SEVEX-243076 format. One line per 4 residues: for each residue y, z, x negated of C-alpha. Coordinates in pm, 1 decimal. Layout:
N
Y Z X ~ ...
//
This chain:
431
621.0 3355.1 606.8 ~ 674.7 3059.4 848.1 ~ 1047.5 3006.9 696.8 ~ 930.2 3009.6 353.1
652.2 2771.6 386.5 ~ 893.0 2542.0 581.6 ~ 1149.3 2548.3 298.8 ~ 885.0 2495.5 40.8
748.6 2175.7 204.3 ~ 1100.8 2060.8 213.8 ~ 1146.1 2127.7 -133.6 ~ 833.6 1945.0 -243.2
950.3 1645.8 -22.3 ~ 1272.4 1644.8 -190.8 ~ 1097.1 1632.8 -534.9 ~ 912.2 1336.4 -416.9
1188.3 1157.8 -318.2 ~ 1385.4 1200.8 -635.4 ~ 1104.1 1083.9 -846.8 ~ 1053.8 749.3 -615.2
1417.8 687.3 -598.1 ~ 1571.4 777.8 -923.2 ~ 1272.3 743.4 -1162.1 ~ 1096.8 454.6 -985.1
766.7 670.7 -971.2 ~ 466.0 593.6 -717.8 ~ 430.4 824.8 -448.0 ~ 36.7 847.1 -504.3
91.2 942.6 -856.5 ~ 357.0 1209.5 -783.2 ~ 129.2 1356.1 -509.6 ~ -164.5 1343.3 -752.2
38.4 1532.3 -1007.8 ~ 189.0 1786.2 -774.7 ~ -169.9 1873.6 -653.7 ~ -255.2 1977.0 -1011.0
63.8 2160.2 -1129.2 ~ 241.3 2270.9 -823.3 ~ 103.0 2620.1 -745.7 ~ 313.6 2617.5 -417.6
181.1 2283.9 -312.4 ~ -170.8 2426.1 -346.5 ~ -103.7 2712.8 -136.9 ~ 8.8 2501.8 174.1
-256.0 2447.1 437.3 ~ -350.1 2101.5 531.2 ~ -99.9 2059.7 803.6 ~ 194.0 2143.8 604.8
82.0 1900.9 340.2 ~ 47.8 1620.0 576.5 ~ 412.6 1715.2 710.9 ~ 550.3 1736.8 359.4
382.5 1365.0 305.4 ~ 506.1 1262.3 638.6 ~ 859.1 1368.8 552.4 ~ 877.3 1175.7 243.3
721.9 839.3 344.0 ~ 932.6 839.9 684.1 ~ 1254.0 892.3 457.6 ~ 1134.4 611.8 211.1
1053.3 403.2 535.6 ~ 1405.4 423.9 684.8 ~ 1598.2 505.4 362.4 ~ 1828.9 184.6 384.2
1913.7 249.1 730.4 ~ 1980.5 644.5 710.4 ~ 2196.8 542.8 401.7 ~ 2406.9 310.3 617.7
2445.5 547.2 894.0 ~ 2540.6 826.0 677.1 ~ 2807.4 644.1 527.1 ~ 2978.7 618.2 869.6
2961.4 1011.2 889.6 ~ 3105.6 1074.4 538.1 ~ 3450.7 1077.3 419.1 ~ 3352.2 952.9 101.8
3091.8 727.7 -24.3 ~ 2728.2 858.9 -22.6 ~ 2705.6 741.1 -386.6 ~ 2932.3 993.9 -511.2
2739.5 1288.7 -363.3 ~ 2472.2 1479.0 -613.8 ~ 2127.2 1352.2 -557.5 ~ 1969.5 1657.2 -415.1
2267.7 1652.4 -130.8 ~ 2192.0 1294.1 -70.6 ~ 1826.6 1365.2 -31.3 ~ 1883.1 1687.7 174.2
2107.5 1476.2 405.9 ~ 1815.1 1203.7 446.4 ~ 1542.2 1485.1 499.3 ~ 1789.1 1640.1 765.8
1824.8 1302.5 919.4 ~ 1458.4 1197.0 915.0 ~ 1370.4 1538.0 1121.1 ~ 1634.0 1513.6 1364.0
1608.7 1130.1 1438.7 ~ 1228.6 1056.2 1377.8 ~ 993.4 1343.0 1375.8 ~ 1145.0 1551.2 1652.3
1172.5 1873.4 1447.3 ~ 1401.7 2122.5 1633.5 ~ 1768.2 2079.5 1547.1 ~ 1808.3 2428.6 1401.3
1507.2 2375.9 1174.4 ~ 1601.8 2041.5 1059.7 ~ 1968.8 2159.6 971.7 ~ 1884.9 2503.6 824.7
1597.0 2380.9 596.1 ~ 1813.2 2076.3 449.0 ~ 2108.2 2344.9 387.8 ~ 1881.2 2543.1 200.5
1780.2 2265.3 -42.4 ~ 2134.0 2243.8 -192.9 ~ 2373.1 2472.8 -392.0 ~ 2612.4 2695.3 -225.2
2901.0 2467.3 -323.6 ~ 2753.9 2191.1 -101.8 ~ 2600.4 2398.1 196.6 ~ 2918.5 2367.1 395.6
2908.4 1981.7 389.1 ~ 2552.0 1963.5 435.1 ~ 2562.2 2171.3 765.9 ~ 2854.1 1991.7 906.6
2729.4 1654.6 846.9 ~ 2371.7 1722.4 1011.1 ~ 2518.1 1934.8 1287.2 ~ 2754.0 1654.5 1378.6
2451.2 1407.9 1386.4 ~ 2267.5 1642.9 1648.1 ~ 2571.0 1653.9 1840.2 ~ 2631.5 1277.4 1849.7
2294.4 1139.2 1809.4 ~ 2342.7 815.4 1998.3 ~ 2648.7 718.6 1793.8 ~ 2436.5 787.5 1492.6
2140.1 583.4 1623.9 ~ 2358.0 288.2 1684.3 ~ 2472.9 297.7 1324.7 ~ 2099.1 331.3 1228.3
1994.0 29.8 1420.8 ~ 2290.5 -179.2 1271.0 ~ 2185.7 -79.7 909.0 ~ 1961.3 -307.1 667.2
1576.1 -235.7 724.4 ~ 1477.9 -263.2 362.1 ~ 1677.0 -322.3 31.9 ~ 1880.0 -583.7 -38.3
1634.8 -744.4 -321.6 ~ 1372.6 -767.2 -93.3 ~ 1554.8 -853.4 226.8 ~ 1706.6 -1175.2 72.3
1315.1 -1280.6 -40.7 ~ 1174.4 -1237.7 288.6 ~ 1443.3 -1397.5 498.0 ~ 1416.5 -1698.0 255.9
1032.8 -1708.1 244.3 ~ 957.5 -1574.1 592.2 ~ 1260.8 -1672.2 792.8 ~ 1064.4 -1713.9 1129.7
833.0 -1425.2 1078.5 ~ 1077.3 -1188.0 928.7 ~ 1151.9 -976.8 1238.1 ~ 792.5 -946.3 1318.0
689.4 -813.9 964.7 ~ 973.8 -567.8 979.6 ~ 846.7 -423.5 1298.6 ~ 519.5 -345.6 1131.9
677.0 -211.5 848.1 ~ 855.6 51.3 1055.3 ~ 534.3 181.4 1210.0 ~ 546.9 556.7 1134.4
165.4 598.0 1158.3 ~ -14.2 294.6 1080.6 ~ -382.2 283.7 1153.4 ~ -628.0 366.2 880.1
-916.4 102.0 817.7 ~ -1276.3 192.2 697.8 ~ -1543.9 1.9 528.8 ~ -1892.6 102.2 599.4
-2229.8 61.8 411.2 ~ -2407.2 -7.4 702.0 ~ -2481.6 72.9 1092.1 ~ -2102.6 -2.2 1167.5
-2159.6 28.8 1541.1 ~ -2282.3 394.1 1500.2 ~ -1990.0 492.3 1270.3 ~ -1746.6 339.1 1512.8
-1863.4 566.3 1762.6 ~ -1929.5 865.2 1534.8 ~ -1563.6 843.0 1414.3 ~ -1402.2 741.2 1754.0
-1297.0 424.5 1560.8 ~ -1231.6 59.6 1700.0 ~ -1468.9 -179.6 1573.1 ~ -1271.8 -505.9 1432.5
-1414.7 -823.4 1311.5 ~ -1648.1 -813.7 983.9 ~ -1742.3 -463.0 1073.7 ~ -1429.4 -319.2 992.0
-1360.6 33.4 1136.1 ~ -1014.0 136.1 1242.3 ~ -902.4 502.2 1337.1 ~ -555.8 557.6 1491.8
-572.8 925.0 1499.5 ~ -488.3 1178.4 1235.1 ~ -687.6 1399.5 1033.8 ~ -820.4 1499.1 717.4
-1026.5 1192.2 571.9 ~ -1270.3 1396.6 366.3 ~ -1369.7 1615.3 669.0 ~ -1468.1 1319.1 870.1
-1819.9 1282.1 965.1 ~ -1998.3 1053.8 677.3 ~ -1732.3 1102.7 426.8 ~ -1915.1 1352.0 205.4
-2234.6 1168.8 262.5 ~ -2092.2 843.0 113.1 ~ -2141.5 627.8 409.7 ~ -1813.5 497.2 396.2
-1468.0 437.8 214.3 ~ -1100.5 362.1 323.0 ~ -992.3 5.1 254.3 ~ -767.4 -192.8 443.1
-875.8 -478.2 664.0 ~ -713.4 -748.4 462.1 ~ -854.0 -591.4 130.2 ~ -1201.5 -616.9 241.4
-1163.4 -1000.6 309.4 ~ -1173.6 -1142.1 -66.5 ~ -1543.8 -1004.6 -97.3 ~ -1647.8 -1146.9 219.2
-1523.6 -1498.5 97.7 ~ -1755.4 -1474.3 -197.0 ~ -2051.7 -1486.5 14.4 ~ -2250.8 -1251.1 -186.5
-2641.2 -1249.4 -197.9 ~ -2832.6 -956.6 -296.5 ~ -2914.4 -928.7 -661.6 ~ -2617.0 -1174.7 -791.5
-2411.3 -1105.4 -1086.1 ~ -2051.1 -1043.6 -981.2 ~ -1765.0 -980.6 -1196.9 ~ -1481.5 -775.5 -1032.8
-1148.9 -774.4 -1267.9 ~ -882.8 -530.1 -1242.9 ~ -1119.1 -350.3 -1027.5 ~ -1002.3 11.5 -1012.5
-979.5 231.6 -789.9 ~ -1292.5 25.1 -642.0 ~ -1302.6 -70.3 -271.9 ~ -1396.5 -414.8 -370.4
-1650.3 -306.9 -612.0 ~ -1795.0 -50.1 -363.3 ~ -1845.0 -370.1 -107.9 ~ -2002.6 -594.1 -358.2
-2253.5 -318.0 -452.7 ~ -2325.6 -222.6 -106.9 ~ -2403.2 -582.3 -33.8 ~ -2682.4 -555.0 -312.4
-2473.9 -738.0 -594.8 ~ -2511.6 -645.9 -969.6 ~ -2167.7 -545.7 -1022.4 ~ -1952.8 -550.3 -1356.1
-1627.2 -370.3 -1297.2 ~ -1343.8 -411.3 -1565.3 ~ -1014.9 -227.4 -1571.5 ~ -771.9 -124.4 -1860.8
-647.7 199.7 -1678.2 ~ -908.3 499.9 -1781.1 ~ -778.3 728.5 -1500.0 ~ -797.1 462.8 -1227.9
-1146.8 384.2 -1372.8 ~ -1258.4 728.8 -1334.9 ~ -1151.7 719.2 -990.9 ~ -1376.4 429.1 -927.2
-1659.1 623.6 -1107.0 ~ -1599.9 911.7 -870.1 ~ -1594.0 703.6 -548.4 ~ -1910.0 513.8 -672.9
-2084.0 874.3 -724.0 ~ -2013.4 985.5 -364.5 ~ -2109.1 650.4 -219.2 ~ -2438.2 639.2 -413.5
-2372.2 324.1 -548.3 ~ -2346.7 171.1 -885.9 ~ -2165.1 -83.0 -1129.7 ~ -2132.7 -153.7 -1472.5
-1782.0 4.4 -1567.1 ~ -1591.5 -141.6 -1860.6 ~ -1269.9 29.0 -1955.3 ~ -1084.9 -265.2 -2148.7
-765.1 -476.5 -2128.3 ~ -901.2 -805.6 -1975.2 ~ -683.4 -1014.8 -2157.7 ~ -807.1 -878.1 -2510.3
-1174.2 -816.5 -2410.4 ~ -1427.5 -1077.4 -2560.4 ~ -1689.7 -1152.2 -2278.3 ~ -2036.9 -1191.7 -2402.2
-2122.1 -1430.6 -2128.6 ~ -2012.9 -1646.2 -1843.1 ~ -2015.8 -1569.7 -1459.8 ~ -2078.0 -1793.1 -1143.2
-1863.0 -1559.5 -916.5 ~ -1548.2 -1393.2 -1022.4 ~ -1313.1 -1164.6 -821.8 ~ -951.3 -1100.9 -940.1
-752.3 -872.6 -751.3 ~ -474.5 -895.8 -983.7 ~ -204.6 -663.8 -1032.3 ~ 101.7 -730.1 -817.5
426.1 -601.6 -669.3 ~ 236.1 -478.0 -349.2 ~ 494.2 -566.7 -110.5 ~ 224.7 -652.1 161.4
143.1 -293.1 187.6 ~ 484.2 -139.7 286.1 ~ 362.5 -10.8 640.3 ~ 155.4 223.5 439.2
343.4 258.7 97.1 ~ 721.1 237.3 170.6 ~ 806.8 391.0 -170.9 ~ 713.8 43.4 -337.8
1035.4 -104.7 -204.6 ~ 1230.8 162.2 -385.3 ~ 1028.3 178.2 -714.2 ~ 971.2 -191.2 -772.9
1253.5 -486.5 -794.8 ~ 1284.2 -865.8 -877.5 ~ 1241.4 -810.5 -1248.3 ~ 912.4 -639.4 -1198.5
804.9 -935.7 -963.7 ~ 884.0 -1158.4 -1223.5 ~ 692.5 -990.0 -1507.8 ~ 409.0 -949.3 -1271.0
375.8 -1309.9 -1222.0 ~ 335.6 -1378.1 -1608.5 ~ 47.8 -1128.2 -1618.6 ~ -101.7 -1296.0 -1330.9
-111.4 -1620.6 -1490.3 ~ -260.8 -1495.3 -1801.7 ~ -544.2 -1319.2 -1600.5 ~ -618.1 -1631.0 -1410.1
-636.0 -1825.6 -1725.8 ~ -893.5 -1576.8 -1896.5 ~ -1082.3 -1547.4 -1582.7 ~ -1116.6 -1930.4 -1563.1
-1244.6 -1934.3 -1918.5 ~ -1535.4 -1725.7 -1855.0 ~ -1638.7 -1878.5 -1508.9 ~ -1935.3 -2131.5 -1486.9
-1932.8 -2495.4 -1403.8 ~ -1946.1 -2479.4 -1021.0 ~ -1884.9 -2127.9 -1013.5 ~ -1616.6 -1952.6 -776.9
-1325.3 -1746.3 -842.6 ~ -1143.4 -1532.7 -584.2 ~ -767.6 -1477.8 -666.4 ~ -599.4 -1211.3 -431.9
-290.7 -1005.4 -417.6 ~ -122.5 -770.5 -186.1 ~ 203.4 -916.0 -218.2 ~ 449.9 -1132.3 8.8
611.6 -1291.6 -278.3 ~ 518.2 -1634.3 -312.6 ~ 562.2 -1636.7 -707.1 ~ 248.9 -1394.7 -676.2
49.7 -1636.5 -429.7 ~ 130.2 -1971.6 -335.6 ~ 321.5 -2075.1 -642.6 ~ 104.3 -1907.3 -902.2
-188.8 -2118.0 -751.8 ~ 2.5 -2448.5 -718.4 ~ 93.7 -2409.1 -1120.4 ~ -272.5 -2287.5 -1186.9
-422.2 -2611.1 -1019.2 ~ -164.2 -2843.3 -1212.0 ~ -259.1 -2704.4 -1540.6 ~ -647.1 -2676.3 -1470.7
-784.8 -3030.9 -1381.1 ~ -1111.9 -2896.9 -1338.3 ~ -1002.0 -2653.7 -1060.6 ~ -1013.3 -2713.1 -678.5
-922.8 -2527.9 -365.5 ~ -1245.4 -2427.5 -187.9 ~ -1103.6 -2427.3 175.1 ~ -1153.9 -2113.5 364.6
-1271.2 -2211.2 721.7 ~ -1170.6 -2076.0 1071.6 ~ -1530.3 -1974.4 1117.2 ~ -1487.4 -1739.2 828.1
-1158.1 -1595.1 960.3 ~ -1265.3 -1495.1 1318.1 ~ -942.6 -1310.4 1478.3 ~ -680.0 -1417.3 1244.7
-723.8 -1781.3 1215.0 ~ -356.2 -1808.4 1191.8 ~ -334.9 -1708.5 831.0 ~ -513.7 -2026.6 694.5
-287.6 -2246.8 560.2 ~ -284.7 -2608.6 558.5 ~ -405.3 -2624.3 173.3 ~ -693.9 -2390.0 260.7
-593.7 -2056.3 118.7 ~ -523.4 -1735.3 312.2 ~ -166.9 -1624.7 376.7 ~ -192.2 -1305.4 572.9
122.0 -1149.3 694.6 ~ 140.8 -809.1 826.2 ~ 197.2 -878.1 1197.6 ~ -129.2 -1077.9 1200.5
-367.6 -913.8 1410.6 ~ -84.6 -694.1 1551.8 ~ -256.7 -652.7 1899.9 ~ -477.9 -411.1 1684.3
-199.9 -255.1 1487.1 ~ -140.5 -524.8 1213.7 ~ -289.4 -540.2 853.2 ~ -157.4 -549.9 491.8
3.7 -847.9 374.6 ~ -223.4 -1058.5 136.3 ~ -263.0 -1381.7 -36.9 ~ -640.6 -1504.3 -88.5
-724.9 -1848.3 -260.9 ~ -1085.7 -1933.2 -349.9 ~ -1112.4 -2170.6 -635.9 ~ -1426.9 -2378.9 -746.9
-1467.8 -2512.5 -1117.8 ~ -1581.7 -2848.9 -1104.2 ~ -1720.7 -3078.6 -1377.3
//
């Protein structure tokens, strides 16, 4: 039975990788689909599901290095091999090198993933890697850490910080952050979590999130440290009307509602908005949900405080979502900047005089952050940067730029395990 389950986890991991690499699909979307339609996946216990996910994410995290090293052990280019053979070899490498799976299991299970014609090659290459592990590791360490399109960008935009960013990206088990409704000190003790600034809780261990104390009671939700900052910069007062744009799946809406705000949440994705609705139900929080395309929707009033967490390339979240660097590319970044510009203009058109707009993206690409806001300020003469103060950024003051916005990099807060990369600007509409 163990052999069967072991093969099944690797088959599912192989399918996930093929969907990400060849079809540019999101890993979260793929996993959600598998959980609905794959009967074999539903039969796996939580430990096997976790291993399946770890296999896929680890392979994606080290994919460029693995491919570079495999080339050194192959007689012909890796690209000329069938896709399933390439994936089987990659999965074998991840188990041998990173996950410390026994060699025989790493090799045999990978061999079982390919057709008979390719089993001999797969077996030979992986067995050679087990024998010459130190040589393979040397090639691995010399290989590119991220895809070329992203490497060029980051070495240009984050020349001094590049190595630190990469180190954070290669953390196999990044910590999990939690936002609590109240009693942060109590829940820190209850969940064996570290209490960070702004009452953010951080869990370093493993486990099934929905089985942890307080989850089913709706006392907290998963939300990265950086992702919690935009709401805090709005200085929300109980009873205030706040507009949350591009709101699903709802971490920021939950924050706003837990602070007593009257929230209106708008998102054009019906499925993501349904997730937001489910999350609010569990948390016993409320918001007015509007399933509309913001750019086409006619709002019937203006607002004094708006949060725009714009759709972006999400390259600041690679430490938790390594699939992003393989299912996105430069063209998509440029396409997204156009959408962000339109969303900023629409948000500004419904903001009251002396009102505040928070613009944020979880991207490390300057076109989606600094450049976007510079362009916006030139276009809108009634817009000013409301500078973020050091007193508001206790613990990561280094993220405040000279112009008063935030550029959070993954290695900021590195003594605690790092954080997602984010850009955040607070804009004020002046008369």
